[in-house]
N, C-alpha and C positions, 0 to 999 in steps of 0.2 A: 167829662172829656169834651173839649171843643175842637172842631176841625175848621180849617181855613179852606174855603172853596174858591177856586179861580177858574174862570171860563177860558179854556185853551182852544176854543173853536177857531178864533182868528189866527192863532199861531199854527194850528194844524193846516188850515187853509193856505196860509202863507208858505209853509213848507211844501205843500202839494204843488203850488204854483212854481216854486223854485225847482223842484224835481222835474216838472214838465218842461220848464225852460232849459234845463241842463241837457235834456234828451231830444228836444225838438227845435227845428229851425223857426225863428220868429216870423219870418216873412211868409213862408208857405204853410206852416203848421205840420209839415211832415217831419220825420226823424232827421237828426243832424249827423255829422260825420262821427262824432264820439259814440253815438248809439250804434251806427253802422259798424264801426270797428269792433265794438264790444260784441256785437252779434256774430261777426266773422270769427272772433276768438271762441265764443261759446259753441258755435256750430262746428268748429274744426274737429273737436273730439266727440261729436255726437253721432247718432245713428240716422241723421237726416239726409244721408246721401241717397241718390245723386243730388247735388246742389248746382243750380244754375245762377249765374250772375249776369245782369244786364247793366251795361254802362251807357250813360246818355249824356249828351252835351247840347245845350241850347245854342243853336247857330246864330251868329250875328248880334249877340247881346251887347257887346261893346259899341258896335256901330249904332244900334238903337239908342243906347244910353247917351252917346255923343251927339246924335242928331236931334232926337225928339225928347230926350230927358230920361232921368232915372225913374220917374213915376211910370213911364211907359215900359221901361225895362222890368221894373218890379211887377207890373201887371202881367207881363209876358211870362215871368218866372212863376207867378202864382197859377197862371193858366197851364203852363207846362206841367207843374206838379199835379194839377187837377186832372188833366188829360191822361197822364201816366197812371195816376191812382185809379181812375175809372177802368183802366185796362187790366188791372191786377186782381188777384184773388185775395181773400181775407188773410190768409197765412203769409202772404208775400210782404217783404220788408222794403219800403221805399224810403230813401234818404237823399237829402241834398248834401253832397259831400264837398262841394266847392262853390264858387260864385255862380257859375253857369253849368255845373256838373251835378248829375243825379246818378244814383246807383240803386239797383234792386237785387235783393237776395231772394231766390226762389228755392226754399227747402223742399226736399223730396220731389225734385223736378228734373226729368230727363231732357236730353237735347231737343227732341221733336216738340215736346210741350213748351219748352223755353222759346223755341223759334215761333211757335204759334202765338205765344204771348207778345213777342216782338211784332208779328204780323198784325195782331189786334191793335197794338199801340199805333202802328203806322196808319191803320184804318181810322182810328180815333183822331189822329193828327189831321188826316185829310178831311174828315168831317168837320173838325174845328175850323180849318182853313176855308172851307166852303161857306161857313156861316160868319166868318170874321175876316173878310178880305182886306180890311183897313190895316191890320198888323198880323202878318202871317207867322205861324209857328213852324220853325224848322228845327228838327231834332235829329242829330246823328246818333245811331244806336249800334252797340256791339254786344254780342252775347257769347258766353263760354260756359261749358259744363264740366264738372268733375264727377266721375262715376263713383269714386270712393275717396277715402281720406289720404291716398298716396300723394295727391297734389294738394299743397296747402291752399287755403282759400285766399290768402294774400296773392299767391301766384295766379290763381284763377281770376281774381279781380284785375290783375295786371293784363292777363290775356284778353279779358272782356274789354278793357280800356284800349288795348292795341287794335282790337276789331272795330271799336268805335272810331278810332282815328282813321282807320282804313276807310270806313263808311264816310267820314267827314271829307277825306280827300276825294273820294269818288263823287260825292254830291256837291262839293264846294262851289264850283262855278255856277251851277244852276241854282243852288240854294242862295248864294250871295246875290245873284241877279234878282231872284224873287223878293228878297229882303229889300234890296235897293229900290225896286219898283214900288213896293208897298210904302216905303219911307217917302219916296218922291210924291206919291199920291197923298199921303198924310200931310206932307209939307205944303202941297198945293192947296189943300183945303184951308190951311191956316192963312 
């Protein structure tokens, strides 16, 4: 009896890469929207409540892309993901859900703990900005918590998003001014 052996190592590695790419954002390396939505669905019927969701938006990305280029915008997106990730716990799920939008699912997290994590994010953003004055990071944040499964996680996500837009409106004039100032400084250097 003769067997035919074939090395499938390359194929297995290729399939692993494909799976990674299907669940992760290529630019930032964090999860993508498809993974985020599948986690929302998975957690909906789970015992992971309370669940808190943080919605975040990188302020002024279009302005940065239009004035100093997409490389600078990409760099800012990567730094945004890094700063957010550093603020989270191992069990938290961070995803890039749109061009300049990020979301975090915090399983088994009550409202006060979720608000503390948002506070920690703001501190990390401030620290980043003190060390990177050439291109400031402005992030609008919204947070919402569901104590039990009576509220769907899609509705919770919408509520966190609404809170983020409220934060964006509240911060918009000062945030835009800071971005414009840093862009003017960057352009002056060139």
